[in-house]
C-alpha positions, 0 to 999 in steps of 0.5 A, a space after each residue: 084696282 091698283 093705285 098708281 103713283 108717278 114713276 111706278 113700274 107695272 108688269 102685266 101677266 105676260 111680263 110687259 112693262 108699263 110706266 105710270 106717269 100719274 095716278 090715272 095714266 100709264 105709258 106702254 109699248 106695243 108692236 104696230 104692224 110689221 115695222 113699228 113700235 107704238 108708244 102711247 099713253 093709256 087711261 088705267 080705267 080703260 084697261 082690264 089688264 091685270 098688273 102688279 107693281 114691281 120695284 126698280 132701282 133709281 139712282 142719281 142719273 136715272 130717276 123716276 122723274 127722268 123715266 116719266 119725262 122720257 116715257 111722256 116724250 116718247 109717247 105718241 110716236 111710231 118707232 122702228 121695230 126689228 125682231 133680230 136687231 134688238 129693236 123690239 117692244 121690250 127694248 124700248 121699255 127697257 130703255 125708258 125704265 132702266 136707261 138700257 141702250 142697244 148697239 143695233 145699227 138700225 135701232 134708235 136706242 143707242 144714245 145714253 141719256 144718263 147725263 142728259 137733263 130732264 129739260 133736254 128730254 122735254 125739248 122739241 129737238 130731243 133726239 135718239 141715236 142709232 148704233 151708227 150715230 145717226 140722230 133720230 129726232 122724236 118729233 120727226 117720227 110718225 105720229 101714232 
């Protein structure tokens, strides 16, 4: 089985991205019902999914430490899902892995986090923002 390190990006055979948050756990996103994306932490020993390690560039404003902090912070909640408005499972993972934002009016992935410090991401009042500028406080979203 593949050895994990904090911040590793993994890819499944069906091209889903996973983020290692330590050497035994990773964060993933899955569709939940018709209207939600479930971001959760899983134990690698409970999974039989084949994965490969992929290289992802980090820079001073989007480090692996920030990626891990965001993955942990967003886990345990249900997020809006909309296939037609760039608010899909893949969009959430691109947001966490690369910091890629979307302009969708209904998707809370508009806030650019490149200049946001890790301690602000870890704070209880951390929020996302949709394309209309509406703040979405992570702790107020439904738990998974």
